LUMSE-606159 format. One record per residue (C-alpha): x, y, z; residue number from 1; chain. Coordinates in Angstrom, 1 decimal. Example, Ala and Ser with C-alpha at 12.3 -4.5 7.8 and 13.67 -1.06 7.14 Angstrom:
BEGIN
<r><u>12.3</u><v>-4.5</v><w>7.8</w><nr>1</nr><kette>A</kette></r>
<r><u>13.7</u><v>-1.1</v><w>7.1</w><nr>2</nr><kette>A</kette></r>
END
This chain:
BEGIN
<r><u>-56.2</u><v>-79.7</v><w>27.8</w><nr>1</nr><kette>A</kette></r>
<r><u>-58.9</u><v>-77.3</v><w>29.2</w><nr>2</nr><kette>A</kette></r>
<r><u>-58.0</u><v>-75.0</v><w>32.0</w><nr>3</nr><kette>A</kette></r>
<r><u>-59.3</u><v>-75.7</v><w>35.4</w><nr>4</nr><kette>A</kette></r>
<r><u>-61.5</u><v>-72.7</v><w>36.1</w><nr>5</nr><kette>A</kette></r>
<r><u>-62.0</u><v>-73.7</v><w>39.7</w><nr>6</nr><kette>A</kette></r>
<r><u>-58.3</u><v>-73.5</v><w>40.6</w><nr>7</nr><kette>A</kette></r>
<r><u>-57.1</u><v>-70.3</v><w>42.3</w><nr>8</nr><kette>A</kette></r>
<r><u>-54.0</u><v>-70.1</v><w>40.2</w><nr>9</nr><kette>A</kette></r>
<r><u>-56.0</u><v>-69.7</v><w>37.0</w><nr>10</nr><kette>A</kette></r>
<r><u>-58.0</u><v>-66.7</v><w>38.4</w><nr>11</nr><kette>A</kette></r>
<r><u>-55.0</u><v>-64.9</v><w>40.0</w><nr>12</nr><kette>A</kette></r>
<r><u>-53.0</u><v>-65.1</v><w>36.7</w><nr>13</nr><kette>A</kette></r>
<r><u>-55.9</u><v>-63.7</v><w>34.7</w><nr>14</nr><kette>A</kette></r>
<r><u>-56.9</u><v>-61.1</v><w>37.3</w><nr>15</nr><kette>A</kette></r>
<r><u>-53.3</u><v>-59.8</v><w>37.4</w><nr>16</nr><kette>A</kette></r>
<r><u>-53.2</u><v>-59.7</v><w>33.6</w><nr>17</nr><kette>A</kette></r>
<r><u>-56.4</u><v>-57.6</v><w>33.3</w><nr>18</nr><kette>A</kette></r>
<r><u>-55.7</u><v>-55.4</v><w>36.3</w><nr>19</nr><kette>A</kette></r>
<r><u>-52.5</u><v>-53.9</v><w>34.8</w><nr>20</nr><kette>A</kette></r>
<r><u>-54.3</u><v>-51.8</v><w>32.1</w><nr>21</nr><kette>A</kette></r>
<r><u>-57.0</u><v>-50.8</v><w>34.5</w><nr>22</nr><kette>A</kette></r>
<r><u>-54.5</u><v>-49.7</v><w>37.2</w><nr>23</nr><kette>A</kette></r>
<r><u>-53.3</u><v>-46.8</v><w>34.9</w><nr>24</nr><kette>A</kette></r>
<r><u>-56.9</u><v>-45.9</v><w>34.2</w><nr>25</nr><kette>A</kette></r>
<r><u>-57.6</u><v>-45.7</v><w>37.9</w><nr>26</nr><kette>A</kette></r>
<r><u>-54.4</u><v>-43.6</v><w>38.5</w><nr>27</nr><kette>A</kette></r>
<r><u>-55.4</u><v>-41.2</v><w>35.7</w><nr>28</nr><kette>A</kette></r>
<r><u>-59.0</u><v>-41.0</v><w>37.1</w><nr>29</nr><kette>A</kette></r>
<r><u>-57.7</u><v>-40.2</v><w>40.6</w><nr>30</nr><kette>A</kette></r>
<r><u>-55.4</u><v>-37.5</v><w>39.2</w><nr>31</nr><kette>A</kette></r>
<r><u>-58.2</u><v>-35.8</v><w>37.2</w><nr>32</nr><kette>A</kette></r>
<r><u>-60.6</u><v>-36.3</v><w>40.1</w><nr>33</nr><kette>A</kette></r>
<r><u>-58.3</u><v>-34.5</v><w>42.4</w><nr>34</nr><kette>A</kette></r>
<r><u>-58.0</u><v>-31.6</v><w>39.9</w><nr>35</nr><kette>A</kette></r>
<r><u>-61.8</u><v>-31.4</v><w>39.7</w><nr>36</nr><kette>A</kette></r>
<r><u>-62.1</u><v>-31.4</v><w>43.5</w><nr>37</nr><kette>A</kette></r>
<r><u>-59.4</u><v>-28.7</v><w>43.9</w><nr>38</nr><kette>A</kette></r>
<r><u>-61.2</u><v>-26.5</v><w>41.3</w><nr>39</nr><kette>A</kette></r>
<r><u>-64.6</u><v>-27.0</v><w>43.1</w><nr>40</nr><kette>A</kette></r>
<r><u>-63.2</u><v>-26.1</v><w>46.5</w><nr>41</nr><kette>A</kette></r>
<r><u>-61.4</u><v>-23.0</v><w>45.1</w><nr>42</nr><kette>A</kette></r>
<r><u>-64.6</u><v>-21.8</v><w>43.4</w><nr>43</nr><kette>A</kette></r>
<r><u>-66.7</u><v>-22.5</v><w>46.5</w><nr>44</nr><kette>A</kette></r>
<r><u>-64.3</u><v>-20.6</v><w>48.8</w><nr>45</nr><kette>A</kette></r>
<r><u>-64.2</u><v>-17.6</v><w>46.4</w><nr>46</nr><kette>A</kette></r>
<r><u>-68.0</u><v>-17.5</v><w>46.3</w><nr>47</nr><kette>A</kette></r>
<r><u>-68.3</u><v>-17.6</v><w>50.1</w><nr>48</nr><kette>A</kette></r>
<r><u>-65.7</u><v>-14.8</v><w>50.4</w><nr>49</nr><kette>A</kette></r>
<r><u>-67.7</u><v>-12.3</v><w>48.4</w><nr>50</nr><kette>A</kette></r>
<r><u>-69.0</u><v>-10.6</v><w>51.6</w><nr>51</nr><kette>A</kette></r>
<r><u>-65.7</u><v>-10.6</v><w>53.4</w><nr>52</nr><kette>A</kette></r>
<r><u>-63.7</u><v>-7.3</v><w>53.9</w><nr>53</nr><kette>A</kette></r>
<r><u>-60.6</u><v>-6.8</v><w>51.9</w><nr>54</nr><kette>A</kette></r>
<r><u>-57.1</u><v>-5.5</v><w>52.6</w><nr>55</nr><kette>A</kette></r>
<r><u>-54.1</u><v>-4.8</v><w>50.4</w><nr>56</nr><kette>A</kette></r>
<r><u>-51.6</u><v>-7.7</v><w>50.3</w><nr>57</nr><kette>A</kette></r>
<r><u>-48.4</u><v>-8.5</v><w>48.4</w><nr>58</nr><kette>A</kette></r>
<r><u>-47.3</u><v>-11.6</v><w>46.5</w><nr>59</nr><kette>A</kette></r>
<r><u>-44.2</u><v>-12.7</v><w>48.4</w><nr>60</nr><kette>A</kette></r>
<r><u>-43.2</u><v>-15.9</v><w>46.5</w><nr>61</nr><kette>A</kette></r>
<r><u>-44.3</u><v>-18.5</v><w>44.0</w><nr>62</nr><kette>A</kette></r>
<r><u>-43.4</u><v>-22.0</v><w>42.8</w><nr>63</nr><kette>A</kette></r>
<r><u>-44.3</u><v>-24.4</v><w>40.1</w><nr>64</nr><kette>A</kette></r>
<r><u>-44.8</u><v>-28.1</v><w>40.6</w><nr>65</nr><kette>A</kette></r>
<r><u>-46.1</u><v>-31.0</v><w>38.4</w><nr>66</nr><kette>A</kette></r>
<r><u>-49.5</u><v>-32.4</v><w>39.3</w><nr>67</nr><kette>A</kette></r>
<r><u>-49.1</u><v>-36.1</v><w>39.9</w><nr>68</nr><kette>A</kette></r>
<r><u>-50.7</u><v>-38.5</v><w>37.4</w><nr>69</nr><kette>A</kette></r>
<r><u>-51.5</u><v>-35.7</v><w>35.0</w><nr>70</nr><kette>A</kette></r>
<r><u>-49.7</u><v>-33.6</v><w>32.4</w><nr>71</nr><kette>A</kette></r>
<r><u>-50.6</u><v>-30.3</v><w>34.1</w><nr>72</nr><kette>A</kette></r>
<r><u>-48.6</u><v>-28.0</v><w>36.4</w><nr>73</nr><kette>A</kette></r>
<r><u>-49.7</u><v>-26.1</v><w>39.5</w><nr>74</nr><kette>A</kette></r>
<r><u>-48.5</u><v>-22.6</v><w>40.1</w><nr>75</nr><kette>A</kette></r>
<r><u>-48.7</u><v>-21.6</v><w>43.8</w><nr>76</nr><kette>A</kette></r>
<r><u>-48.4</u><v>-18.0</v><w>44.9</w><nr>77</nr><kette>A</kette></r>
<r><u>-47.8</u><v>-17.1</v><w>48.6</w><nr>78</nr><kette>A</kette></r>
<r><u>-49.0</u><v>-13.7</v><w>49.7</w><nr>79</nr><kette>A</kette></r>
<r><u>-48.9</u><v>-11.7</v><w>52.9</w><nr>80</nr><kette>A</kette></r>
<r><u>-51.4</u><v>-9.2</v><w>54.3</w><nr>81</nr><kette>A</kette></r>
<r><u>-51.8</u><v>-7.3</v><w>57.5</w><nr>82</nr><kette>A</kette></r>
<r><u>-54.9</u><v>-7.6</v><w>59.8</w><nr>83</nr><kette>A</kette></r>
<r><u>-53.8</u><v>-7.0</v><w>63.4</w><nr>84</nr><kette>A</kette></r>
<r><u>-50.6</u><v>-8.9</v><w>62.5</w><nr>85</nr><kette>A</kette></r>
<r><u>-48.9</u><v>-10.1</v><w>59.3</w><nr>86</nr><kette>A</kette></r>
<r><u>-50.5</u><v>-13.2</v><w>57.9</w><nr>87</nr><kette>A</kette></r>
<r><u>-49.9</u><v>-15.4</v><w>54.9</w><nr>88</nr><kette>A</kette></r>
<r><u>-52.1</u><v>-17.2</v><w>52.4</w><nr>89</nr><kette>A</kette></r>
<r><u>-51.8</u><v>-19.2</v><w>49.2</w><nr>90</nr><kette>A</kette></r>
<r><u>-53.3</u><v>-19.0</v><w>45.8</w><nr>91</nr><kette>A</kette></r>
<r><u>-53.0</u><v>-21.8</v><w>43.2</w><nr>92</nr><kette>A</kette></r>
<r><u>-53.7</u><v>-22.1</v><w>39.5</w><nr>93</nr><kette>A</kette></r>
<r><u>-53.3</u><v>-24.9</v><w>37.0</w><nr>94</nr><kette>A</kette></r>
<r><u>-51.5</u><v>-24.6</v><w>33.7</w><nr>95</nr><kette>A</kette></r>
<r><u>-51.1</u><v>-27.0</v><w>30.8</w><nr>96</nr><kette>A</kette></r>
<r><u>-47.5</u><v>-26.0</v><w>30.2</w><nr>97</nr><kette>A</kette></r>
<r><u>-44.7</u><v>-25.5</v><w>32.7</w><nr>98</nr><kette>A</kette></r>
<r><u>-43.4</u><v>-22.4</v><w>30.8</w><nr>99</nr><kette>A</kette></r>
<r><u>-46.7</u><v>-20.7</v><w>31.2</w><nr>100</nr><kette>A</kette></r>
<r><u>-46.9</u><v>-21.5</v><w>34.9</w><nr>101</nr><kette>A</kette></r>
<r><u>-43.3</u><v>-20.2</v><w>35.5</w><nr>102</nr><kette>A</kette></r>
<r><u>-44.1</u><v>-17.0</v><w>33.5</w><nr>103</nr><kette>A</kette></r>
<r><u>-47.2</u><v>-16.5</v><w>35.6</w><nr>104</nr><kette>A</kette></r>
<r><u>-45.3</u><v>-16.8</v><w>38.8</w><nr>105</nr><kette>A</kette></r>
<r><u>-42.5</u><v>-14.5</v><w>37.6</w><nr>106</nr><kette>A</kette></r>
<r><u>-45.1</u><v>-11.8</v><w>36.6</w><nr>107</nr><kette>A</kette></r>
<r><u>-47.0</u><v>-12.0</v><w>39.8</w><nr>108</nr><kette>A</kette></r>
<r><u>-44.1</u><v>-11.9</v><w>42.2</w><nr>109</nr><kette>A</kette></r>
<r><u>-44.0</u><v>-8.7</v><w>44.3</w><nr>110</nr><kette>A</kette></r>
<r><u>-47.4</u><v>-7.5</v><w>42.9</w><nr>111</nr><kette>A</kette></r>
<r><u>-49.8</u><v>-5.7</v><w>45.3</w><nr>112</nr><kette>A</kette></r>
<r><u>-53.2</u><v>-7.4</v><w>45.4</w><nr>113</nr><kette>A</kette></r>
<r><u>-56.5</u><v>-7.1</v><w>47.2</w><nr>114</nr><kette>A</kette></r>
<r><u>-57.0</u><v>-10.0</v><w>49.6</w><nr>115</nr><kette>A</kette></r>
<r><u>-60.4</u><v>-10.9</v><w>51.2</w><nr>116</nr><kette>A</kette></r>
<r><u>-60.2</u><v>-12.2</v><w>54.8</w><nr>117</nr><kette>A</kette></r>
<r><u>-62.8</u><v>-13.6</v><w>57.1</w><nr>118</nr><kette>A</kette></r>
<r><u>-63.6</u><v>-11.1</v><w>59.8</w><nr>119</nr><kette>A</kette></r>
<r><u>-64.2</u><v>-13.6</v><w>62.5</w><nr>120</nr><kette>A</kette></r>
<r><u>-61.0</u><v>-15.5</v><w>61.6</w><nr>121</nr><kette>A</kette></r>
<r><u>-58.5</u><v>-13.1</v><w>59.9</w><nr>122</nr><kette>A</kette></r>
<r><u>-56.1</u><v>-16.0</v><w>59.3</w><nr>123</nr><kette>A</kette></r>
<r><u>-58.5</u><v>-17.3</v><w>56.6</w><nr>124</nr><kette>A</kette></r>
<r><u>-58.1</u><v>-15.4</v><w>53.4</w><nr>125</nr><kette>A</kette></r>
<r><u>-58.8</u><v>-15.6</v><w>49.7</w><nr>126</nr><kette>A</kette></r>
<r><u>-57.0</u><v>-14.1</v><w>46.7</w><nr>127</nr><kette>A</kette></r>
<r><u>-59.7</u><v>-14.1</v><w>44.0</w><nr>128</nr><kette>A</kette></r>
<r><u>-59.0</u><v>-15.2</v><w>40.5</w><nr>129</nr><kette>A</kette></r>
<r><u>-60.6</u><v>-12.0</v><w>39.2</w><nr>130</nr><kette>A</kette></r>
<r><u>-58.0</u><v>-9.9</v><w>41.2</w><nr>131</nr><kette>A</kette></r>
<r><u>-55.2</u><v>-12.0</v><w>39.7</w><nr>132</nr><kette>A</kette></r>
<r><u>-56.6</u><v>-11.5</v><w>36.2</w><nr>133</nr><kette>A</kette></r>
<r><u>-56.5</u><v>-7.8</v><w>36.6</w><nr>134</nr><kette>A</kette></r>
<r><u>-52.7</u><v>-8.0</v><w>37.1</w><nr>135</nr><kette>A</kette></r>
<r><u>-52.0</u><v>-10.6</v><w>34.4</w><nr>136</nr><kette>A</kette></r>
<r><u>-53.8</u><v>-10.4</v><w>31.1</w><nr>137</nr><kette>A</kette></r>
<r><u>-54.1</u><v>-14.2</v><w>30.7</w><nr>138</nr><kette>A</kette></r>
<r><u>-57.9</u><v>-14.2</v><w>30.7</w><nr>139</nr><kette>A</kette></r>
<r><u>-58.2</u><v>-16.3</v><w>27.4</w><nr>140</nr><kette>A</kette></r>
<r><u>-56.1</u><v>-19.1</v><w>28.9</w><nr>141</nr><kette>A</kette></r>
<r><u>-57.4</u><v>-18.7</v><w>32.5</w><nr>142</nr><kette>A</kette></r>
<r><u>-60.1</u><v>-21.0</v><w>33.6</w><nr>143</nr><kette>A</kette></r>
END
């Protein structure tokens, strides 16, 4: 008996069968795409902040979280700085291993760092990767 190719049940069964493997490819692509976008935005913001004034800040806290649909981890540092009033900002960096991310957060906590801020909007700030690298000698693994 030959299948009825014009019947909707035939196509829904076969589309469902072929969509399962591709669903995971799409999820992985979305995860890696978001990583690429995050890296691009971070690099672009650091480049635009080159002409901004800087002020001394302090890393106040940090946390590590898994990045969805990938095997990577995101370390997020929160820092404070003073320009007319106390302000906060965040710095993020990706790591392949959770232990490395946790070690990074532990080493950076309470460090004094130079923070660049936008003069017309002091609430917008950037903690540059080069400044972080000066405090942590992880340059071969940073990137």
